[in-house]
N, C-alpha and C positions, 0 to 999 in steps of 0.2 A: 565430751564436757571440757577436757583439759585443752583442747584445741580452740575452743570457744573463748574460754577465760584468757588464754594466752593472746588470742587475736585483739580481745578488749585491752588487754594491757599494752600491746603493741601501738594500738590506735591512740592510746593516751600518751605513751611516750613520745610519739611522732606528733602529737598536737592536733589529732585528727578528730573530726565528730563521729560519734557512733553510726550516723545515718550517712556517712560519706558515701560516694559512688565508687564503682570499680576503677574507673580512669583515674581518679585522685589517689586512690591507693597505689596503683602501678605507677603513677608518676613519682609519688614520694619513695617508692622503693627503687625507682631508677631504672624500671623497665617498661617495655611497651604493653599496651593492654593486651595484644595477642600473645605476647611472652607470659603475661600474668594468667591468661586463661590456660596456657598450655601447662604451665606450673600448677595450676589449681587441679587441672584434669589429671596429670601425673601423680600428684601427691593425694588427691582424692581416691584415685584407683588403689593406690598402695594401702591407704587407710582402709578402703572397702575390703581388699584381699585379707588384711589383717583381721578385720571384723569378721569376714567368713569363717577364717580359721579359728578364731575365738569361739563362735557359735557352734561350730562342729565339735570343738574340743568339749563344749558345755554339753552338748548333746551325748556324746561319748561317755563323759562323767555321770551324767543322769542316768544313762543306761547302765553302767557299772553299780551305780549307787542302788538302783532297783534291783539288780541281780543280787547284791549282798544283802539287801534287806529281805530278799526271798529265802536266800541260803540261811540268813539268821533265824528267820521263822522256822525253818525245817530243823536246825540244830536245836533250837528251843524245844520244839516238840519233842524230838528225840530225847533230850536230857529229862523233860518232865516224865516220859515214858520209863526211863532207867530209874529215875528216883521213885516212881509208884511201883516198879517191879521190885526195887530193894525194900520198899516199905511193906508190900504184900508177903514176901518171902522172909521178912524179918532179919535181912542181911546184917544189918547194924547190931542187932542183938547177939547174932551169931558170932560176928566178928569180936565183940565185947567179951562173950564166953571165951571164945579161943584165946583171947590176949590174957584173961585171968588164969586160964588153965595152963599156959606155957610155963614151962620150967624156968627157973631163975638161971641166968648164966652162970656157969661155975668157972672158978678162977683155976686155970691151968698151970702147974708149976713147971718151971722149965728146968 
């Protein structure tokens, strides 16, 4: 998209019509038509390679995202199980009783 926008800007700056042919573009740039096509092929393939790299990175990130979602679900189920076990065995109540029964700290004189 950025390439298209920039090319439109360049056409405007050089005073060319948006419907200009390749020969006129190359002439305005000061290169032969053959050189223009060589540049287009070279830079087009570089952009294509970059696009492939970005697509591969996107696939890797999507796979990682799916793996993390799966791991999150598993951990979430485990946490719910632990909470249920604490509830069934009244662990919170036992901890509260233990806390209330504990002896207050004594001040040790030095």
